[in-house]
N, C-alpha and C positions, 0 to 999 in steps of 0.2 A: 504493500500500500504506500509506504514511504517512497519507494522507487518510482511508483506511478506518479506521485505528487511532484517528485523532483523532475520527472520527465516533462510533465505539463508546465512546470515553472520555467524550465530551460526553453521550451517551445515558445512560451509567452514572451520571454526575454528576447529571443531571436526575432520574433514577429514584430515586437516593438522597435527593435533596431532597424528592421527593414521598412518600417512605415515612412520615415523621411525619404528614403530612396524611391519608394513607390510614388509618394507625393511629388517628388522632383521630376520623375519620368512622366507623370500625368501632366504636369505643367508644361514640360517640353513638348509633349504631343499636342496639347491644346494650342500652344504658341505656333507650332508648325501648321496646324489646321487653319489657324487664323491668318498667319502671315504668308504662307506659301502661295495661295491664289494671287495675291497682290504682286508678289515677286515674279510669278510666271507671266502675268499680264504685262508688267513693265518690261520684262526681258523680251517678250515677243514684239511689242511695239517698237522697242529700241533696235532690235535686230534688223527689222525690215525698214528702218529709217535710213539705212545705208545700202547702196549709194544714194545720196540725197537728191541727185538729179536724174534718177532712172526714168522718170516720166516727164522730163522737161518739155519734150515736143508736144505732149498732150496738155500741159499746163499744170498749175498748182492745185492743191486741194480745194482752195476757195473757188478757183475758176471751174473746176469740175462740179463742185456743189451748185454753183450758179447755173451751169449748163443743165444739170439734171433737174433742178427745181423748175427751170423754164420749160423743159421738155414735158413736165407733168402739170403745166399751167399753174405753177405756184410762184408767180412773179411777185406776189405780196410778201413772200418769205424772204427775209434779209439774210445775208451771209456776213458774219462779223468775226473779228478777232477777239480773243478773250484770254485772260490768265487764270480763269476759274475752271479749266478742264473742258474737254470737248463735250458739247451737249446741244440738245435742241430745246429752246424755250417756247413752250406753247402759248404763254401769255403775250410775249413780245413778237411771236411768229418770226423767230430767228434761229438759223443754224449757226452755232458758235464754235469756232475752232481755235485751238492754241496756236501760237505764232508758227511753230514748226510744221503744223498741218496746213495752216492758212497760206503760208508762203512756200511751203515745201512741195517738192516734186517726187518724193519717195513713194514706194509702194504703200507704206503705212499711211502717208498723207492722203492719198486718193481713196484708199479703202475705208479709212475712218470717216472721211468726208461723205462717202456713199452711205455708210451706216447712219450718220446723223440725218442725211436726207431721207433715209428710210423712216425715221421718226416723224419727219414733216409730212410724209405721205400718210402715215397712220393717222396723224392729227387731221389732215384734210379730208380723210374718209370717215372721220368720227368712229374709228374702230373701238369697240367696247373695251378691249384689253388696255389700249393706250389711255382712253378716257378715264377708266377706273384707276389706273396706275397714277395718273396726275392727281386725282382726288386723294388717294392714299398717301402720296408723297407730301402733299400739303399738310395733311393731318399729322404725319410722322414728324415733319419739320417743327410744327408747333409743339408737339409732345416732347421732342428732344430739348427744346428751349426751356420748357417747364421742368424737364428732368434735371437739367443742369442747375436750375435755381433751387430745386428741392435738395439736390446733392450738396450744394453750398450751404443751404439752410440747416441741414441735419445736425451738424455739430453745434451750431448756435442754439438750436432747439434743446439739445441735450444739456448744454451749459445753463440755459435759462430755466428750463422746466424740471430738470433732473428726472425726467420721465422716460425710461427706456422704451416704453410702448410707443410713445409719440415719435421718438427718434426712429424706431424701426419702421413706423408707418411712412415717414418722410423718405427713408432709404428705399423702401419697397416701391413707392411711387416713382422715385428717381430712376431706379434700375429698370422698372417696367417701361417707363417712357423712353429710355435710351435703347432698350432692346427692341422696342416697337419699330424704330427706324431701320434696324438691321433686318427684322422680319419682313418689312414692307418691300425692301429691295430683293430679298430672297424669293418671296412669293410672286413677284412681278417679273421674274426672269424671262417668262415666255414673251413679254413685250420686247425685250432686248434681242432674244433669239429670232423673233419674227422680223425685226428691223435688219438683222444681219443676214439671215438665210432665206427669208421669203421676200425681201425687198432688195437689199444692197447686192447680194450675190447674183441673182438673176439679172439685175440691171447691168452689172459689170460684165457678165457673160454675154448677154444679148447685144450689148452695145460694143462689144469687142474692145473694151477699154484696157484690158490687161495684156501684157506681153506674153508670148508663148512660154509656158512653164511656170507662170506666176500664180495660176489658179489655186494650187494647194497651199501656197504661202498666204494668199489673200484669205483663204478659208480659215487659217490659223489666226490671222489678224482679226477677222470678224468674230471669231470665238472669243478672243481677248477683249474686243470692244464690248461684246455682250456681257462679259463677266466683270467689267470695270466697276460698275456700281456695287455688285455683290462683294467684290474684293475690298472696296472701300468700306462697306458696311461691316464686314468681318474685322477689318483693321480697327474700326471704331470700338470694338469690344476690348481691345488692348487699352484704350483710353479709360473705359469703364473699370478695367482691372486696376489701373493706376489710381483712379479715384478711390476705389475700395481699399487699396493698400495704404493710401495716405490717411484715410479715416480710421483704419485699424491702429495707427500709431497714436 
């Protein structure tokens, strides 16, 4: 009986020693799951930005976007340069490209431009997926702003009220609000894939805008463009983790 107790005691000691290792490995896996999609997206877009003048004879990303919009009778949609990341703004009716895509003549530039035009086409057709995504994104943006406020307010509430229950409520609201933004982008991925593979890819193929042999590479770029928002949303979870780490101190 004593031997059995000693055996259990040794097992429990070994298990407790392994707990920090298991926790560390879990954190590493979580970080990989959150960070790797964003790393892959950036790597693909950067890879096909070289050579930068591959499509110079066809024009820049902005010129291709303007040409495609005009061919779909979307003259009212503007093409603008931005520093806020490539996107289509349904309120302003504008395709916005970062400077390297706007003035660039690389495979990445023209392919990303076609992807954003795909969103303008979705908007012009009032496609339910796009319309619903726009509503969800507005709600999520508002929720995330409130989430940040509640996260900042939580420690103040704890100091003033000395009520753990109230602090927990504030933290729960903050975390839920921040997670909502991530969930919105994940559940609306079909909108991004539609813009890439049901809009941009057929346009690039039928219009023969791509050089021979570039189709498989454009396919990868369009996949990366579709995953950009999801990757950014997953990366935002790291910010949430940093907030929680600060509050634990």
